[in-house]
Each structure stands twice: as C-alpha cells, then as structure tokens.
One Martini backbone bead per residue (centre of mass of N, CA, C, O) as a GRO file, in nm:
protein
  483
    1MET     BB    1   1.038   0.153  -1.617
    2LYS     BB    2   0.864  -0.030  -1.831
    3LEU     BB    3   0.555   0.021  -1.983
    4ILE     BB    4   0.242  -0.149  -2.025
    5ILE     BB    5  -0.002  -0.053  -2.275
    6THR     BB    6  -0.359  -0.124  -2.273
    7ALA     BB    7  -0.587  -0.032  -2.517
    8LEU     BB    8  -0.916  -0.145  -2.537
    9ILE     BB    9  -0.995   0.160  -2.575
   10GLY     BB   10  -0.978   0.428  -2.758
   11MET     BB   11  -0.974   0.771  -2.803
   12THR     BB   12  -1.184   0.774  -3.021
   13CYS     BB   13  -1.404   0.646  -2.842
   14THR     BB   14  -1.405   0.840  -2.627
   15SER     BB   15  -1.501   1.091  -2.788
   16VAL     BB   16  -1.766   0.970  -2.870
   17PHE     BB   17  -1.890   0.957  -2.589
   18ALA     BB   18  -1.869   1.257  -2.539
   19ASP     BB   19  -1.982   1.392  -2.806
   20LEU     BB   20  -2.268   1.223  -2.814
   21GLY     BB   21  -2.384   1.174  -2.513
   22ILE     BB   22  -2.364   0.904  -2.382
   23SER     BB   23  -2.533   0.721  -2.154
   24THR     BB   24  -2.372   0.628  -1.815
   25ASN     BB   25  -2.468   0.490  -1.559
   26GLU     BB   26  -2.418   0.316  -1.270
   27SER     BB   27  -2.585   0.056  -1.401
   28GLN     BB   28  -2.386   0.100  -1.685
   29ARG     BB   29  -2.111   0.005  -1.645
   30LEU     BB   30  -1.827  -0.072  -1.746
   31PRO     BB   31  -1.626  -0.321  -1.799
   32HIS     BB   32  -1.322  -0.368  -1.687
   33ASP     BB   33  -1.205  -0.485  -1.974
   34VAL     BB   34  -1.253  -0.191  -2.112
   35ILE     BB   35  -1.049  -0.062  -1.940
   36PRO     BB   36  -0.771   0.065  -1.942
   37VAL     BB   37  -0.419  -0.062  -1.902
   38VAL     BB   38  -0.144  -0.046  -1.673
   39THR     BB   39   0.155  -0.237  -1.699
   40VAL     BB   40   0.381  -0.368  -1.475
   41PRO     BB   41   0.625  -0.544  -1.385
   42ASN     BB   42   0.714  -0.810  -1.266
   43LEU     BB   43   0.808  -0.983  -0.975
   44ASP     BB   44   1.121  -1.066  -0.807
   45TYR     BB   45   1.118  -1.223  -0.526
   46ALA     BB   46   1.394  -1.330  -0.463
   47SER     BB   47   1.557  -1.062  -0.514
   48LEU     BB   48   1.399  -0.897  -0.303
   49PHE     BB   49   1.465  -1.067  -0.056
   50ALA     BB   50   1.771  -1.027  -0.080
   51GLU     BB   51   1.752  -0.713  -0.053
   52ASP     BB   52   1.632  -0.722   0.229
   53ARG     BB   53   1.874  -0.837   0.372
   54SER     BB   54   2.069  -0.619   0.296
   55ARG     BB   55   1.905  -0.380   0.434
   56GLU     BB   56   1.913  -0.498   0.709
   57ASN     BB   57   2.229  -0.516   0.760
   58VAL     BB   58   2.246  -0.170   0.705
   59GLY     BB   59   1.976  -0.023   0.820
   60GLN     BB   60   1.738  -0.006   0.636
   61ALA     BB   61   1.461   0.062   0.525
   62PRO     BB   62   1.200  -0.110   0.441
   63GLN     BB   63   1.066  -0.287   0.173
   64PHE     BB   64   0.733  -0.338  -0.014
   65ALA     BB   65   0.802  -0.206  -0.304
   66VAL     BB   66   0.784  -0.123  -0.659
   67PRO     BB   67   0.879   0.138  -0.849
   68ASN     BB   68   0.700   0.322  -1.119
   69GLN     BB   69   0.766   0.538  -1.351
   70THR     BB   70   0.555   0.814  -1.468
   71SER     BB   71   0.309   0.988  -1.719
   72ILE     BB   72  -0.020   1.039  -1.623
   73THR     BB   73  -0.325   1.143  -1.783
   74PRO     BB   74  -0.645   1.214  -1.892
   75ALA     BB   75  -0.518   1.272  -2.188
   76THR     BB   76  -0.323   0.994  -2.236
   77HIS     BB   77  -0.529   0.820  -2.061
   78GLY     BB   78  -0.788   0.625  -2.068
   79LEU     BB   79  -1.147   0.677  -1.994
   80TRP     BB   80  -1.422   0.846  -2.120
   81GLU     BB   81  -1.752   0.907  -1.973
   82ARG     BB   82  -2.092   0.909  -1.934
   83VAL     BB   83  -2.328   0.948  -1.671
   84ASP     BB   84  -2.450   1.224  -1.777
   85MET     BB   85  -2.512   1.535  -1.910
   86ASP     BB   86  -2.316   1.659  -1.654
   87THR     BB   87  -2.131   1.388  -1.640
   88LEU     BB   88  -1.807   1.254  -1.577
   89ARG     BB   89  -1.583   0.957  -1.646
   90TRP     BB   90  -1.263   0.851  -1.535
   91SER     BB   91  -1.057   0.555  -1.641
   92LEU     BB   92  -0.811   0.333  -1.472
   93ARG     BB   93  -0.581   0.078  -1.488
   94VAL     BB   94  -0.366  -0.097  -1.265
   95SER     BB   95  -0.086  -0.349  -1.310
   96CYS     BB   96   0.030  -0.660  -1.139
   97ASP     BB   97   0.031  -0.991  -1.176
   98ASN     BB   98   0.222  -1.056  -0.879
   99ALA     BB   99   0.102  -0.892  -0.678
  100ILE     BB  100  -0.039  -0.775  -0.342
  101SER     BB  101  -0.020  -0.465  -0.425
  102MET     BB  102  -0.128  -0.120  -0.460
  103ASN     BB  103   0.016   0.212  -0.534
  104LEU     BB  104  -0.005   0.578  -0.545
  105GLY     BB  105   0.154   0.867  -0.731
  106PHE     BB  106   0.085   1.229  -0.740
  107ALA     BB  107   0.248   1.498  -0.858
  108HIS     BB  108  -0.052   1.598  -0.948
  109TYR     BB  109  -0.304   1.757  -0.722
  110ASN     BB  110  -0.598   1.932  -0.866
  111MET     BB  111  -0.904   1.946  -0.772
  112PRO     BB  112  -1.201   2.016  -0.846
  113ALA     BB  113  -1.489   2.074  -0.682
  114SER     BB  114  -1.668   1.838  -0.843
  115GLY     BB  115  -1.446   1.623  -0.771
  116THR     BB  116  -1.384   1.271  -0.772
  117MET     BB  117  -1.159   1.009  -0.623
  118THR     BB  118  -1.131   0.662  -0.678
  119ILE     BB  119  -0.989   0.355  -0.517
  120SER     BB  120  -0.987   0.008  -0.633
  121ASP     BB  121  -1.070  -0.295  -0.674
  122THR     BB  122  -1.202  -0.518  -0.901
  123ARG     BB  123  -1.417  -0.656  -0.670
  124GLY     BB  124  -1.517  -0.436  -0.461
  125GLN     BB  125  -1.375  -0.488  -0.154
  126PHE     BB  126  -1.186  -0.219  -0.203
  127LYS     BB  127  -1.215   0.133  -0.088
  128ILE     BB  128  -1.123   0.434  -0.104
  129ARG     BB  129  -1.180   0.715  -0.009
  130PRO     BB  130  -1.257   1.003  -0.131
  131PHE     BB  131  -1.115   1.230  -0.334
  132THR     BB  132  -1.081   1.590  -0.318
  133ALA     BB  133  -1.036   1.923  -0.289
  134ASP     BB  134  -0.946   1.886   0.020
  135ASP     BB  135  -0.667   1.734  -0.089
  136ASN     BB  136  -0.548   1.997  -0.145
  137LYS     BB  137  -0.205   2.103  -0.143
  138PRO     BB  138   0.073   2.294  -0.145
  139HIS     BB  139   0.255   2.056  -0.270
  140GLY     BB  140   0.060   1.895  -0.492
  141GLN     BB  141   0.018   1.611  -0.374
  142LEU     BB  142  -0.058   1.238  -0.389
  143TRP     BB  143  -0.084   0.964  -0.169
  144THR     BB  144  -0.168   0.631  -0.133
  145PRO     BB  145  -0.298   0.369  -0.032
  146VAL     BB  146  -0.332   0.041  -0.025
  147VAL     BB  147  -0.429  -0.212  -0.264
  148PRO     BB  148  -0.531  -0.512  -0.272
  149GLY     BB  149  -0.367  -0.679  -0.516
  150THR     BB  150  -0.305  -0.667  -0.879
  151GLU     BB  151  -0.528  -0.430  -0.891
  152ALA     BB  152  -0.635  -0.097  -0.992
  153ILE     BB  153  -0.904   0.157  -0.985
  154ILE     BB  154  -0.940   0.467  -1.148
  155GLU     BB  155  -1.186   0.730  -1.045
  156ILE     BB  156  -1.330   1.019  -1.213
  157VAL     BB  157  -1.569   1.257  -1.109
  158VAL     BB  158  -1.724   1.517  -1.321
  159ASP     BB  159  -1.804   1.799  -1.437
  160SER     BB  160  -1.804   1.876  -1.763
  161ASN     BB  161  -1.694   2.187  -1.718
  162GLU     BB  162  -1.424   2.041  -1.551
  163LYS     BB  163  -1.242   1.852  -1.722
  164ALA     BB  164  -0.990   2.044  -1.775
  165LEU     BB  165  -0.900   2.046  -1.478
  166VAL     BB  166  -0.824   1.751  -1.465
  167VAL     BB  167  -0.625   1.736  -1.696
  168LYS     BB  168  -0.435   1.955  -1.560
  169GLY     BB  169  -0.430   1.847  -1.229
  170ILE     BB  170  -0.360   1.542  -1.322
  171LYS     BB  171  -0.066   1.324  -1.218
  172LEU     BB  172   0.075   1.018  -1.266
  173SER     BB  173   0.404   0.899  -1.136
  174SER     BB  174   0.335   0.634  -0.954
  175ILE     BB  175   0.379   0.279  -0.959
  176ASN     BB  176   0.314   0.041  -0.691
  177ALA     BB  177   0.439  -0.288  -0.625
  178GLY     BB  178   0.355  -0.532  -0.407
  179TYR     BB  179   0.544  -0.806  -0.188
  180ARG     BB  180   0.456  -0.696   0.102
  181TRP     BB  181   0.270  -0.679   0.426
  182VAL     BB  182  -0.040  -0.727   0.355
  183ARG     BB  183   0.091  -1.018   0.334
  184ASP     BB  184   0.226  -1.317   0.369
  185ALA     BB  185   0.515  -1.374   0.159
  186THR     BB  186   0.676  -1.652   0.169
  187GLY     BB  187   0.771  -1.563   0.480
  188ARG     BB  188   0.697  -1.258   0.455
  189GLY     BB  189   0.549  -0.995   0.685
  190SER     BB  190   0.558  -1.092   0.955
  191SER     BB  191   0.585  -1.031   1.329
  192GLU     BB  192   0.585  -1.266   1.502
  193ALA     BB  193   0.512  -1.460   1.777
  194CYS     BB  194   0.648  -1.304   2.045
  195ASN     BB  195   0.462  -1.092   1.994
  196ILE     BB  196   0.241  -0.816   2.122
  197ASP     BB  197  -0.068  -0.722   2.123
  198VAL     BB  198  -0.237  -0.433   2.206
  199MET     BB  199  -0.503  -0.616   2.288
  200CYS     BB  200  -0.361  -0.710   2.516
  201PRO     BB  201  -0.335  -0.686   2.850
  202GLU     BB  202  -0.056  -0.543   2.841
  203GLY     BB  203  -0.197  -0.273   2.698
  204ASN     BB  204  -0.401  -0.133   2.897
  205ALA     BB  205  -0.202   0.104   3.019
  206TRP     BB  206  -0.149   0.225   2.691
  207TRP     BB  207  -0.410   0.388   2.561
  208ASP     BB  208  -0.292   0.681   2.541
  209GLU     BB  209  -0.048   0.587   2.328
  210ILE     BB  210  -0.123   0.382   2.102
  211PRO     BB  211  -0.277   0.589   1.894
  212SER     BB  212   0.004   0.757   1.827
  213VAL     BB  213   0.082   0.511   1.661
  214GLY     BB  214   0.231   0.468   1.329
  215VAL     BB  215   0.232   0.356   1.011
  216TYR     BB  216   0.442   0.404   0.712
  217THR     BB  217   0.477   0.543   0.387
  218LEU     BB  218   0.740   0.589   0.123
  219ASN     BB  219   0.733   0.651  -0.201
  220GLY     BB  220   0.562   0.359  -0.218
  221TYR     BB  221   0.815   0.150  -0.076
  222LEU     BB  222   0.850   0.241   0.209
  223THR     BB  223   0.898   0.155   0.585
  224CYS     BB  224   0.766   0.277   0.907
  225THR     BB  225   0.773   0.418   1.227
  226GLY     BB  226   0.565   0.641   1.438
  227VAL     BB  227   0.483   0.961   1.639
  228MET     BB  228   0.283   1.150   1.802
  229MET     BB  229   0.337   1.483   1.931
  230ASN     BB  230   0.357   1.683   2.180
  231ASN     BB  231   0.308   2.015   2.302
  232THR     BB  232   0.327   2.318   2.498
  233ALA     BB  233   0.043   2.419   2.357
  234GLN     BB  234  -0.167   2.187   2.322
  235ASP     BB  235  -0.273   2.206   1.981
  236GLN     BB  236  -0.227   1.943   1.787
  237THR     BB  237   0.000   1.936   1.628
  238PRO     BB  238   0.124   1.723   1.355
  239TYR     BB  239   0.357   1.574   1.498
  240PHE     BB  240   0.615   1.344   1.359
  241LEU     BB  241   0.808   1.085   1.481
  242THR     BB  242   1.123   0.961   1.355
  243ALA     BB  243   1.366   0.825   1.161
  244ASN     BB  244   1.629   0.928   0.965
  245HIS     BB  245   1.683   0.649   0.806
  246CYS     BB  246   1.396   0.636   0.657
  247GLY     BB  247   1.388   0.907   0.451
  248VAL     BB  248   1.293   1.179   0.534
  249THR     BB  249   1.257   1.457   0.320
  250ASN     BB  250   1.214   1.739   0.126
  251GLY     BB  251   1.132   1.528  -0.118
  252SER     BB  252   0.941   1.302   0.055
  253ASP     BB  253   0.731   1.407   0.264
  254SER     BB  254   0.467   1.413   0.073
  255SER     BB  255   0.456   1.066   0.059
  256ILE     BB  256   0.321   1.025   0.315
  257VAL     BB  257   0.149   0.735   0.478
  258VAL     BB  258  -0.058   0.715   0.757
  259TYR     BB  259  -0.156   0.459   0.983
  260TRP     BB  260  -0.434   0.403   1.185
  261ASN     BB  261  -0.513   0.148   1.390
  262TYR     BB  262  -0.314  -0.085   1.306
  263GLN     BB  263  -0.470  -0.377   1.419
  264ASN     BB  264  -0.569  -0.619   1.594
  265SER     BB  265  -0.884  -0.711   1.720
  266TYR     BB  266  -0.713  -0.926   1.890
  267CYS     BB  267  -0.561  -1.147   2.111
  268ARG     BB  268  -0.277  -1.308   2.033
  269THR     BB  269  -0.107  -1.560   2.136
  270PRO     BB  270   0.185  -1.566   2.241
  271GLY     BB  271   0.362  -1.808   2.036
  272SER     BB  272   0.166  -1.847   1.825
  273SER     BB  273   0.073  -1.898   1.505
  274ASP     BB  274  -0.127  -1.658   1.503
  275SER     BB  275   0.094  -1.440   1.587
  276GLY     BB  276   0.282  -1.525   1.319
  277GLY     BB  277   0.071  -1.415   1.138
  278ASN     BB  278  -0.192  -1.277   0.993
  279GLY     BB  279  -0.379  -1.005   1.021
  280ASN     BB  280  -0.684  -0.767   1.048
  281GLY     BB  281  -0.609  -0.507   0.970
  282SER     BB  282  -0.678  -0.164   0.887
  283PHE     BB  283  -0.652   0.090   0.605
  284SER     BB  284  -0.874   0.327   0.646
  285GLN     BB  285  -0.676   0.491   0.829
  286PHE     BB  286  -0.547   0.811   0.690
  287THR     BB  287  -0.249   1.013   0.624
  288SER     BB  288  -0.149   1.256   0.378
  289GLY     BB  289   0.130   1.411   0.409
  290SER     BB  290   0.417   1.643   0.446
  291THR     BB  291   0.652   1.854   0.658
  292LYS     BB  292   0.961   1.900   0.715
  293ARG     BB  293   1.142   2.024   1.011
  294ALA     BB  294   1.346   1.800   1.139
  295SER     BB  295   1.701   1.678   1.147
  296ARG     BB  296   1.931   1.401   1.253
  297SER     BB  297   2.184   1.175   1.285
  298TYR     BB  298   2.206   1.256   1.555
  299THR     BB  299   1.985   1.036   1.704
  300ASP     BB  300   1.803   0.960   1.464
  301PHE     BB  301   1.602   1.213   1.364
  302THR     BB  302   1.263   1.300   1.269
  303LEU     BB  303   1.046   1.583   1.202
  304THR     BB  304   0.704   1.591   1.098
  305GLU     BB  305   0.431   1.758   0.929
  306LEU     BB  306   0.126   1.704   0.881
  307SER     BB  307  -0.115   1.815   0.647
  308SER     BB  308  -0.316   1.668   0.853
  309ASN     BB  309  -0.548   1.587   1.070
  310PRO     BB  310  -0.687   1.350   1.216
  311ASN     BB  311  -0.965   1.213   1.264
  312PRO     BB  312  -1.130   1.237   1.553
  313ALA     BB  313  -1.275   0.954   1.556
  314TRP     BB  314  -0.988   0.789   1.579
  315GLY     BB  315  -0.819   0.870   1.850
  316VAL     BB  316  -0.575   1.032   1.830
  317THR     BB  317  -0.279   1.098   1.986
  318TYR     BB  318  -0.024   1.277   2.208
  319SER     BB  319   0.276   1.232   2.301
  320GLY     BB  320   0.482   1.239   2.544
  321TRP     BB  321   0.790   1.372   2.710
  322SER     BB  322   1.148   1.322   2.779
  323ARG     BB  323   1.485   1.470   2.879
  324ALA     BB  324   1.607   1.266   3.045
  325GLY     BB  325   1.911   1.083   3.138
  326SER     BB  326   1.694   0.876   3.244
  327ALA     BB  327   1.511   0.546   3.237
  328SER     BB  328   1.235   0.395   3.304
  329LEU     BB  329   1.039   0.131   3.274
  330GLY     BB  330   0.837   0.056   2.987
  331ALA     BB  331   0.780   0.094   2.637
  332GLY     BB  332   0.723  -0.054   2.300
  333ILE     BB  333   0.571   0.090   2.012
  334HIS     BB  334   0.491  -0.102   1.713
  335HIS     BB  335   0.573  -0.216   1.344
  336PRO     BB  336   0.655  -0.516   1.277
  337GLU     BB  337   0.695  -0.539   0.940
  338ALA     BB  338   0.445  -0.340   0.915
  339ALA     BB  339   0.253  -0.460   1.104
  340GLU     BB  340   0.073  -0.498   1.345
  341LYS     BB  341   0.043  -0.372   1.647
  342ARG     BB  342   0.285  -0.353   1.913
  343ILE     BB  343   0.417  -0.460   2.243
  344SER     BB  344   0.703  -0.392   2.447
  345PHE     BB  345   0.927  -0.503   2.722
  346PRO     BB  346   1.172  -0.409   2.920
  347ASP     BB  347   1.461  -0.485   3.150
  348THR     BB  348   1.663  -0.273   3.006
  349VAL     BB  349   1.785   0.078   3.044
  350ASN     BB  350   2.057   0.254   2.888
  351ALA     BB  351   2.289   0.489   2.866
  352SER     BB  352   2.460   0.532   2.527
  353GLY     BB  353   2.527   0.810   2.447
  354GLU     BB  354   2.294   0.859   2.179
  355TYR     BB  355   2.180   0.597   2.326
  356TRP     BB  356   1.944   0.347   2.403
  357ASP     BB  357   1.991   0.042   2.574
  358VAL     BB  358   1.802  -0.239   2.484
  359ASN     BB  359   1.633  -0.504   2.677
  360TRP     BB  360   1.412  -0.767   2.650
  361GLY     BB  361   1.145  -0.935   2.801
  362GLU     BB  362   0.888  -0.859   2.610
  363GLY     BB  363   0.932  -0.887   2.321
  364ARG     BB  364   1.011  -0.727   2.007
  365THR     BB  365   1.158  -0.640   1.707
  366ALA     BB  366   1.172  -0.501   1.368
  367PRO     BB  367   1.148  -0.442   1.065
  368GLY     BB  368   0.954  -0.137   1.083
  369SER     BB  369   1.016  -0.024   1.384
  370SER     BB  370   1.137   0.208   1.292
  371GLY     BB  371   1.076   0.507   1.480
  372SER     BB  372   0.982   0.407   1.733
  373PRO     BB  373   0.875   0.442   2.058
  374LEU     BB  374   1.018   0.506   2.374
  375TYR     BB  375   0.910   0.441   2.700
  376ASP     BB  376   0.868   0.532   3.005
  377GLY     BB  377   0.718   0.485   3.313
  378ASN     BB  378   0.552   0.773   3.242
  379HIS     BB  379   0.468   0.772   2.941
  380ARG     BB  380   0.738   0.885   2.789
  381VAL     BB  381   0.923   0.991   2.535
  382VAL     BB  382   1.286   0.924   2.472
  383GLY     BB  383   1.271   0.777   2.175
  384GLN     BB  384   1.394   0.617   1.877
  385LEU     BB  385   1.437   0.378   1.658
  386CYS     BB  386   1.735   0.261   1.503
  387CYS     BB  387   1.866  -0.022   1.612
  388GLY     BB  388   1.951  -0.368   1.585
  389SER     BB  389   1.906  -0.744   1.683
  390SER     BB  390   1.618  -0.781   1.747
  391TYR     BB  391   1.456  -1.103   1.765
  392CYS     BB  392   1.287  -1.371   1.705
  393PRO     BB  393   1.425  -1.544   1.992
  394ASN     BB  394   1.623  -1.349   2.085
  395ASP     BB  395   1.852  -1.142   2.325
  396LEU     BB  396   1.900  -0.874   2.187
  397ASN     BB  397   1.977  -0.550   2.116
  398ASP     BB  398   1.870  -0.213   2.125
  399TYR     BB  399   1.847   0.129   1.960
  400TYR     BB  400   1.786   0.456   2.081
  401GLY     BB  401   1.742   0.774   2.025
  402ARG     BB  402   1.829   1.072   2.228
  403SER     BB  403   1.655   1.325   2.120
  404ILE     BB  404   1.515   1.479   2.347
  405GLY     BB  405   1.779   1.550   2.495
  406LEU     BB  406   2.030   1.572   2.259
  407SER     BB  407   1.819   1.741   2.026
  408TRP     BB  408   1.692   2.014   2.147
  409ASP     BB  409   1.922   2.191   2.063
  410GLY     BB  410   1.921   2.454   1.800
  411ASN     BB  411   1.807   2.465   1.515
  412ASN     BB  412   1.524   2.420   1.332
  413THR     BB  413   1.654   2.168   1.150
  414ASN     BB  414   1.814   2.001   1.423
  415SER     BB  415   1.568   2.034   1.630
  416LEU     BB  416   1.296   2.027   1.895
  417SER     BB  417   1.220   2.291   2.049
  418SER     BB  418   1.075   2.479   1.828
  419TRP     BB  419   0.826   2.262   1.826
  420LEU     BB  420   0.772   2.129   2.128
  421ASP     BB  421   0.840   2.462   2.229
  422PRO     BB  422   0.660   2.729   2.154
  423VAL     BB  423   0.637   2.880   2.454
  424GLY     BB  424   0.925   2.855   2.619
  425SER     BB  425   0.941   2.676   2.896
  426ASN     BB  426   1.147   2.440   2.927
  427PRO     BB  427   1.083   2.146   2.981
  428THR     BB  428   1.148   1.811   3.073
  429GLY     BB  429   0.826   1.750   3.039
  430ILE     BB  430   0.530   1.580   2.910
  431ASP     BB  431   0.217   1.475   2.853
  432THR     BB  432  -0.029   1.326   2.722
  433LEU     BB  433  -0.272   1.381   2.472
  434VAL     BB  434  -0.627   1.371   2.558
  435PRO     BB  435  -0.764   1.381   2.296
  436GLY     BB  436  -0.734   1.329   1.967
  437GLY     BB  437  -0.740   1.519   1.706
  438GLY     BB  438  -0.811   1.804   1.501
  439GLY     BB  439  -0.687   2.050   1.603
  440ASP     BB  440  -0.599   2.267   1.383
  441PRO     BB  441  -0.817   2.370   1.186
  442SER     BB  442  -0.942   2.341   0.874
  443GLY     BB  443  -0.964   2.510   0.549
  444ALA     BB  444  -1.031   2.733   0.316
  445CYS     BB  445  -0.785   2.857   0.062
  446CYS     BB  446  -0.722   3.161  -0.101
  447VAL     BB  447  -0.566   3.201  -0.431
  448GLY     BB  448  -0.771   3.336  -0.583
  449THR     BB  449  -0.928   3.056  -0.731
  450SER     BB  450  -0.752   2.888  -0.550
  451CYS     BB  451  -0.791   2.569  -0.361
  452THR     BB  452  -0.706   2.493  -0.026
  453TYR     BB  453  -0.655   2.261   0.260
  454VAL     BB  454  -0.599   2.446   0.553
  455THR     BB  455  -0.478   2.634   0.788
  456ALA     BB  456  -0.471   2.946   0.884
  457ALA     BB  457  -0.162   2.971   0.901
  458ASP     BB  458  -0.092   2.857   0.627
  459CYS     BB  459  -0.246   3.062   0.469
  460SER     BB  460  -0.101   3.319   0.559
  461SER     BB  461   0.195   3.220   0.470
  462SER     BB  462   0.075   3.212   0.151
  463GLY     BB  463  -0.123   3.471   0.108
  464GLY     BB  464  -0.399   3.397   0.187
  465LYS     BB  465  -0.767   3.345   0.224
  466TYR     BB  466  -0.951   3.261   0.489
  467GLN     BB  467  -1.288   3.090   0.517
  468GLY     BB  468  -1.276   2.878   0.744
  469ASP     BB  469  -1.368   2.634   0.930
  470TYR     BB  470  -1.452   2.365   0.728
  471VAL     BB  471  -1.436   2.485   0.468
  472SER     BB  472  -1.501   2.376   0.148
  473CYS     BB  473  -1.373   2.337  -0.179
  474THR     BB  474  -1.652   2.221  -0.300
  475THR     BB  475  -1.802   2.531  -0.262
  476TYR     BB  476  -1.660   2.768  -0.411
  477PRO     BB  477  -1.503   2.999  -0.226
  478CYS     BB  478  -1.307   3.125  -0.479
  479GLY     BB  479  -1.459   3.074  -0.707
  480GLY     BB  480  -1.518   2.958  -1.044
  481ALA     BB  481  -1.780   2.860  -1.099
  482PRO     BB  482  -1.978   2.725  -1.297
  483ASP     BB  483  -2.251   2.794  -1.508
   0.00000   0.00000   0.00000
C-alpha cells in the first residue's frame, strides 16, 4: 500500500540539531506534532468485516490488522535530536487515522550496546518495555506488541558515537493498523457472553495449566492461540504448540508475538453483558520471535520454539501431554476472538480419525481459539483446536487434531517425538511442569564483535563464543565498545 509521509521538520533541520549540538534534555522534549509522521491508509471496516466472515467460513486464522509494507530506517525518515552532549534520540510517528491499534515489524533489528528503543502511544498511557541489544536474535527481526490507539511513537536513544550502528542496524518493514481485538469494534472482537473467564471458580483446578496458554500475533495481522509444552528432559525448552492452519512457517516464525496471562482480572458472570463485552487484560507480558521446528497438515499441528523463555516472574508453565487413543473429559483453554483467556468444558470427547470430536457442556470456542489445547481429565494436552462450528449459543461440535498420538513418529520436520522426547524414553504421557519460565537461560553470544542474546546451545550451534548465563549484550562483552 502507498504510504503518506509527512515530514513536519526536514532532514536539513535534523542535521542542524545534530551538528550544532543543541541540547534537548528529557524535560525539553519536542512536541509530538513536530516529530515526522508516516501515515498508512484508512481502514475500510465494512470490507474487512466481510473478509473476516469469508476467512471464518473457510477455516483461516482470523485477521485483526492490515499490514502495510515499507522500508524505513533512521537514515531515511524521522528526526534526530540531542538529549545531551553524548546522547542522541531518533523519533518517528506512525499513524492510521481510524485504527484502534498499531504494531510494527522490523526486518532488521541489530541494536548497539548503548541503544534502547521504546514504542508508546501519543498520550503516554501505554509504553512497551524498552527493547535493547538483548533483543538481538539470530533471525535478525523484531516484531512488537500492539499499541492501542491510532498512532504510535518510536524512539531510539543511543550514544552519539554509535549513531551509525543504529542507522545501519534498524529497518522498519511493516506498519500494521488494527481494526479489531484490542477492543470491540462495532460488534466484532468480543469473545461472547456464554464463555467462562479463567478467573471464575470453574478454572480453580486448572491453574497449573492456565498460564501455559497464550494468544499470539503473526506477521503483525493474524492471530491464534497456542500452548507451551513440557518435554521429557523437563528443561523448560520453550516449545509452543499451535495449529498448522494458523500459518506459522519458516518464513513467518520470527514474527510471532505471544502474550502471556492475557485474561480478565475478575470473573465476569457467564451469560452477562459484562462477559460478552471488552475485558481488561494486559498486553505487558510478551515474547517475540520463534523458530519453527515441525508441522503437518495431518492432525493440523505446528510446533515452534520461541526465541527466548518468558520472564520467570510471569509464572508461565509447561503443559503435560498424553498420546493415549482415548481421552477422559477435561477442558479447553483458549482465547476466543483473541480476547481474554477463557476455559470451556466438554460433555463428550470421541476419537474420529485424525481428530477429537468435541461437544461442549459449558463454554464454547470461536475464531482466535484455533491452536488452543484440549486437555484430558488428567490435565494433559491431547490435541490442538483445528476447526468446527461451536459458537455461543449453539451446541455444535469442534474438532481437535490428535497430534500427540498420531503425529508422534516421523522425521524431525513433521513429528513431535524428536522435540517433546529428547531423552528417548518414549512415554505415553508426562505431567505439567510448574513453575514455568526461566528455562535454559540465555546470555551474550559473540561472533566477532557482533552480540546476540541466546542460549548456550544456540550460541554453540552458530559457532559463537558464549559469555555466560544472563550476561547482557549491553555491556559490550564482544568488544567494540566506543572510545
């Protein structure tokens, strides 16, 4: 799509600020309307909602935003200013006049050790935690969480002598304007009144498993649900199971952004207007990036390994699983319409070819629930949501791929055993691992003077020199620190 670029202060002015060394400290920040803005086209809500219905009818992953491809660097757009004699700030606004959220994809993200990038709304009410050199990953990309509102501000602060590294290492490639999910937009985006919040008493017995389930975005405009999976080494490797039809591929895997503990803070009474409206879940806990490990259209599964473990403080757990050919009644934990997390309870679960045929007693699913786990009565995952017609208030069935049992054996790229059973014990099932988070710790990895933040194993496989657990790239462990 064509981008509309408004440079309210030109590059000539930018160089004057930088070259003359004019001081601009935090209390003297430029007004927002002085920062150059890149505007993407307005959204056609009627057409988008019609496309949503078509996608729903053919079983595609729901869309929540419209992507706009671009190529923006700190050399071509935005405004450089001095914070002090040793520090520079680069700023750019991105906008869509009638969007309800914005999110960004960086095709190149290689932040120098002194650099930090923040993304916020224009009112200062929402700010994503700072991205630093520790967010440098081997795949070289960075995709951000959503920022509510019509506009987002990108700011990079860096030491003056590392400005050239920011110019070379940062490229914004996708500006994604949201039209649903963050809040209910003209009747779309809520998860329906009959569903049950995980904070309700019905979820009390499932709190070992509830934190393992997350909603995610893909390529900045698609969304599904997935679940962290335990493995026989019990080492908290961040394997994330979802549905194959959600579209995680070797080309899109690095664009995943998984949101943890996105749920309403209290139990909304099922069936009430409160339960059918917008929740108050937070987007603050997220993990960005992954590497696809295995997938198969048969049983409709994809297993991807997240680029980093969730923060241990978030309490993310790793669900157990069962390969059994029958399943006792358990629960489905999911994000219907990609909204706050819900729990549903089946009254029948029957094996039917490559799927589990499920009819619900309490709660239902919806688009956005795709990829979410079905648990048996032993609290073990037996499959992930593929398809079906369940929706409030109907009593129609859903179908979950029997991936744990039927896609267990095969080669590394189309089966689960290589990843979920690294010790080769070949069990029929394992239990949920609690507490979650932490996992195989990450640290700085040096390839020459280049620093990425990965696990020791990933560093070794890339030919790098691991600097130690939790050693930060921001401390110049690979050398190259400016004089």
